N, C-alpha and C positions, 0 to 999 in steps of 0.2 A: 486629283485621284484619291488622296487620303480622305477627303471629305465624303466621297462616294462610298468608300469602304466602310467608313464610320456609320453612314446612313444605312447601308445594307445590314451591318451588324445590329444597329438599333432596331430596324424593321424585323429582323429575325427574333430579337429579344421580345419585341411586342407581340409577334405571332405566338411565341411560346406562352407568354403571360395570358393572352386572350384565350388560347386553347385550353389552358389549365383552368381558367375561371369559367369558361363556357361549359366545361364538363366536370362539375364537382363530383367527387366520389366520397364514399364513406371514409376512406383513409386517404391521407395526403400522399401525393405522388413522389414526395421526397422528404428526407429527414436531415436535420442538422444535429441530431442527438447521437452522442458517442455510444449510447446503449444499443443503437442499431448496427454496431460493428460486431464482427465475429469476436468473441471474448479475448482470445490471445492477441489478436490484432489490436483490439481496443487498448490493452495494456501497453503495447508498443507505441501507439499513437499518443497516449497520455504521457509517456516518457519523452517523446519528441516535443510535445507541447510544453512540457516543464522545462526542457533544455532551451527552447526558444524563449520562453518567459524569462529564464535566467539571463539571457542575452539582452533583455530589455524590450523584446517584442511582445505583442498581445495577440496570440493566435486565436482565430475564430474558425469554427467549422462552417464551410460553405455548403457542403453536401456530404453526408455519410451514405445513407441508402437512398436509392431512387428506383421507381417502378420501371418495368420493361417498357411501358407505354411512354413514359417521359424520356427514356433512353432513345426510343424510336424518334421522338420529336426533336431531341437534341441532335441526333444524327441528320435528320432532314434539313435542319437549318445550319448545319456545318459546325456545331459546337461539340461534336464527338466524332472520333474516328472509328468507333465501333460500328459494326455492320447492322446490328439490330438489337432491340431490347432483349435482355436476358444474357447477353454476351459480355456485358461490362462487369467488372469486379464490384461496381456499386450496386448491381442487381442481385447479388448472392443472397440466398435465404437458407435457413437451417432446415433440418429434416421435417420440422413441424410447419414450415412455410413462413416463419417469422423472419424479419430482416436480420441479416448477419453479414453485412457488407465487408468486403475484403479490400476496399479502397475508400479514401477520404480526400476531400479537397480542403486545404487549410489556407487561410488568408491572415494578414496582419491586422486587418480592419474588417468590419462587417461588409459583406458583398453589397454593392449598390449598382444602380443602373449605369453610372459612369464607368465603373470597372468592367461590367459586362459588355458595354458598348465599345470599350477599348480607348477611352479618353487618355491621351498621352500623359497628362499630369498624374492621373490615377495609377497608370501602369508604372511610371517612374517611381512613384512613392512605394509601390509594392515590391519592386525588384530586389532591394537589399534583403527583405524578409524571405523572398522566394529562394534567393541564393543560399541563405542560411538554412532554410527548410531542406534544400537538396543535400547540403553537407550533413545535417543531423540525421535525415532519413536514411541516407546511404550508410552512415555509421551504425544505424540500428538494423541494417540488413534489408531495408525496404527498397522497392523500385520507385524512382522519382520521375515524374512526367517532364521535368525540365531537361532531362537527358534525351528526350524523344525529338528527333529532328526529321526533316523530310516532308513536313506539312507546313506550309506557309502560315505564319502567325504574327500578330502584333508584337509578340514577345521576342521575335528575332532581333529587333533593335536593341534589346538588352542582353543579348547573348544567351537567352534562355530558350529551351525547347518549347514544343507546342502546348504543353499542359503543365506549367511549372507549379501549380498549386496542388497537383494530384500526387498522392503517394499510395502505394498498394503493396500487398504481400507478394514477394517474389514467387513466380510460377503460378500466379493467380489465373484462374479461368472462371469467368462469371458463373 
């Protein structure tokens, strides 16, 4: 059964990749740039990353901003609990329409297909970082996706909620 779930996650990831490559746009549908975060939130995220680095981790941004279209696709393949694009804190833009995300996904190592597909060894290697991320993010007044339960996830085996790499501004609405 575990192999079937892993294959389904892999197929979902491949669907996402093919869809993005088949529909190139002038602008990327996602960003890993801290400059695409809302300015006050960016300062908080930089402090979180510095504190994690001081603990010996090497934090990497998996996603800062992402387009509403990408959000729709992530929802369709079960990689987001948000109902539609534009509702995620990752989709926020400023008054001029420029990315100003109020959420970010942080990992201890660059995101790779094995992590996205849910390979057990890769998940186990990330779990200590994600627990530390939750502790530091909460101390900085952020909401942590590792506290979100009620949606089955490969992270359940590690005592982590559905989206443990995700941190966002409290009270955020996309």
